[in-house]
N, C-alpha and C positions, 0 to 999 in steps of 0.2 A: 765279410769276414766269417769263417766258420771252421769248426774243428771235424776232422776225419778220423775214424778209429778203424785200425786194420781189423779184419774178421778173423786174423790167425794170430796165434801167441807170438811174440808177448803183447798183443793187441796195442800196438804203437798208436799214439795220437799225434796228428799232424795238424797245426793251425794253418789256414791258408787264407790269402787274400785274392779275391778274384773281381774285376769290375764286370758288371752285367752286360755291359756291350762288348766284352773282350773276345766273345766267342770261344770261351773255354781257356784262354790263357791266364794263368795264375802264378802267383810265386808263393813259396814257403816261408812263413814267419817264424815257425819254430817247431821243433820235433820234441813230443812228450809234454809240450806247454799247453795249457788251458789260457788262451788270451782272452782278456775281457775288455780291453781298451787299448786304442793306438793313438799317439799324439797327431795333431793336426798336420804337423810338418813331416810325419812318417819316420822321425828319427829314433823313437822308442816306443816300446809296448809295456803294458803292465798285466799280469796274470799270475797263476800259480802252476807249479809243476806236479800236478796231482793233489788230492786232498792229503793234507798233512805236512806239506812243505813250507807253508807260510805263503805270504804274498811278495811278488818280485817285480823289479823293473829290469827290463833287458834292452838294449840297443838293437835297433834294425839295420844300423849302418856302422861299418867300421868293425874291429875285431875285440871291441871291449866286452867284458864279462858282464853276465846279469849281476845286479845289486839286490840284496835282500831289502825290502820295504819293511818287513816285520816277520821275523822268524819263528813267531807262535804257531804252532801246527794247525790251528783252526782259523789262521787270518786267511781272508777270502774275498772275491769280488772286488778287486781294486777297479776304481775308476779315474780317469785323467779329466781334469777341468777343460772346458773349451780352449782356454789361452795356454794350456800346458803347465801352469803355474803350481796346481793342488792336485793331490791324490787321495781320494777318500776310499775307505775298505771296511770290511765288518770282520770282527775278533770277538771270541767270547773268553778273553784272558781273564776278564773280571768275575767270571762265572756266568754272565749273562751277554748274549750279543749286544754290542754296542757299535756305533759308527764312528771312527777315528778318522783325522785329516792331518795331512802333513804337506809341507811345502815341498817341491821337487828339489829345491836345492838345500833343503834341511831334513833330509829322510831320517835322521836320528830323532828328530824333535816332533812329537806327535800331540793331538789334543783330541780330547773326547767331545763330539759335537751332539750327539744324542743325550737326552736327559735320562730316561728310564727304558732302556731297550730300544734297539734300532738295527735294521740290516738292509742290505741291497741299495746302497746309495747311487744316485743317478744325478748327474749334472744337467741343469736347463742347458739346451744347446745355445741359446742367446745369452747365457751368462747371468750371473745375479743371484742364482739360488741352486742350492743343494736340496735334493728330495730323497727321503728314505721312508722305509715302511716299518711298522711294528705290529705284528698280528694282522688286523684287517683294518689299520688305520693308517693314513699317510701324512708325513710331516714335511714341512719347507723351513729352510733357514737361509739368511743372507749370508752371501760371500763377502768378506771383507774388502774394502776399498783399498786401492794402491797405498802402500806404505803402512798397512795395518796388519794385524794378525788375529783379531778378535771376530769370531764368527758370531751371527745374531742367535738370539734364543729361538728354537723351533716352535713353529705354531701348526696346529693340526688343520689340514686342507681338504681331507676327504676320509670317509670311512663307509664300509660296505662289505657284503657277503662275496668277497672276490677271493680267488684260490691263491695260495702261496705255492707256487711250482718251484722246483730246484733252481737254484743259482740266481735267476733274476725274473721276477714276474710283472715287471711294469716298465715302461719307457715313456720318454718326453717327445712331443712332436718337434719337428724343426724350427717352429716358430715359438716355441716354448708355451704355448696357450693351451695344448690339450695333453692330457695323460691317458695312455694305454693301459687297460687293465683286464685280466682276465677273469669273467664272471664265473660264479660258483655253480654247483648243481642247481638243478630246478626247484628242489625240495628246500634249499637254502635261500632263495630268492624270491619266493612267493609266499606271503604271509597267509592269505586267506582268499578263496575264489567263490563267488556266488553264481550258481547256475539255475536259470530261470527256463523251466519246459512249459510247453503250451501256453506262452506268454499272450498270443493273441486272445485265447478264451478268457484269460484273466482280465485283459483290458475291456473286453466286451460285456462281461458280467458287471464291472465297476461303473461303466458309463450307461448301461442299461440298453444298448442298442448295438 
């Protein structure tokens, strides 16, 4: 899944789905949409219609119209849980970016799951955890079990000199055991380096032969 942008005015964006082995065959998911997630059964997608339009859910089958997930202009980056039951997204409606979650069948009801800032929510592909970042620190929280709606308290899982690129700067491996991050510039990742020159002469001097 990727987004193409026309090189000519009005620079229309087209979101496309293409299988690697399809030989170039693909289908258009949406025009002028930035799609950030597709349900496992391909029935719906989530995304934004350009920055400032809020977050949306729109069908990929039938003639149904898109449904607003959050109309606040800076709501962005919606992500569908593996089972399709939850949507997590980022918004700074409170004056600071936070991560919110809503059930797919109760879009008008949301809950803030980050404690003191959060963005870029990503669901573990194997279920059970929602991972988000704040600055250069990543947090994980437990997804509620069936029949409940209370998410666990976030816990810090990693921290480091990693780059915060636009939109989404981390991902989780299919088995849920590894996290993909983008390492920062060299000067931010090396604290101190010692270089020893003519080291053999130094060894000879110390051992006396």
